ZALUM-836152 format. One line per 5 residues: number of its first residue (from 0); their letters; for each residue x, y, z of C-alpha. Coordinates in pm, whole numbers, plus 50000, padded with zeros to 5 digits. Example, Ala and Ser with C-alpha at 12.3 -4.5 7.8 and 13.67 -1.06 7.14 Angstrom:
0> as> 51230,49550,50780; 51367,49894,50714
//
This chain:
0> mtgaa> 21636,07652,76363; 21804,07474,76654; 22017,07164,76617; 21749,06938,76770; 21477,07077,76544
5> rmitw> 21702,07030,76241; 21768,06666,76338; 21396,06599,76380; 21325,06759,76043; 21587,06539,75872
10> awval> 21446,06233,76049; 21101,06325,75915; 21240,06369,75562; 21407,06026,75588; 21079,05871,75707
15> vaitl> 20893,06019,75410; 21161,05897,75167; 21155,05546,75317; 20776,05537,75301; 20778,05638,74935
20> gswwl> 21054,05386,74861; 20859,05106,75028; 20547,05201,74834; 20744,05204,74509; 20883,04856,74581
25> apahs> 20535,04705,74615; 20488,04422,74362; 20152,04559,74241; 20333,04844,74063; 20490,04601,73817
30> gtaap> 20151,04459,73722; 20199,04139,73919; 20114,04061,74278; 20357,03769,74310; 20552,03762,74637
35> smpit> 20921,03834,74618; 21174,03734,74886; 21427,04010,74803; 21159,04280,74805; 21023,04147,75135
40> avvlt> 21372,04158,75284; 21426,04517,75167; 21086,04633,75295; 21145,04467,75635; 21485,04636,75656
45> lalvk> 21330,04971,75569; 21064,04912,75836; 21342,04847,76089; 21510,05175,75999; 21178,05362,76016
50> srlii> 21099,05210,76355; 21435,05313,76494; 21399,05669,76362; 21052,05700,76513; 21162,05563,76850
55> ryfme> 21476,05777,76861; 21345,06111,76736; 20972,06118,76796; 20954,05923,77123; 21253,06117,77267
60> vrtap> 21463,05805,77329; 21772,05975,77185; 21798,06182,77504; 21711,05890,77735; 21962,05698,77945
65> rwlrs> 22192,05459,77759; 22020,05150,77901; 21687,05258,77749; 21843,05330,77409; 22011,04990,77418
70> atdaw> 21691,04816,77529; 21487,04970,77246; 21754,04873,76992; 21764,04517,77128; 21384,04499,77115
75> lvvlf> 21386,04607,76750; 21652,04350,76662; 21451,04071,76827; 21123,04187,76672; 21255,04220,76318
80> gaafv> 21472,03912,76355; 21157,03716,76433; 20979,03875,76134; 21268,03776,75905; 21256,03419,76034
85> iylv> 20878,03394,75994; 20855,03545,75646; 21183,03453,75482; 21255,03100,75603
//
């Protein structure tokens, strides 16, 4: 297996683990559907990490010019920053 294929495989494993972790954190598993600010913050952070992994490894941005990598990272920070402000404030 080449280095690039190995990196993509590990990115996929991380995505699966994050998805399962987010599912496990859902409030319905504890028998209550009450909203929780800390759980919302953790799930939003996990969504940010997942989004970055998908953009980097499955949209081939990791091999793109630096300006495009920086622009996608900035876009994610603005997007999730806005989500944090909307849902947590």
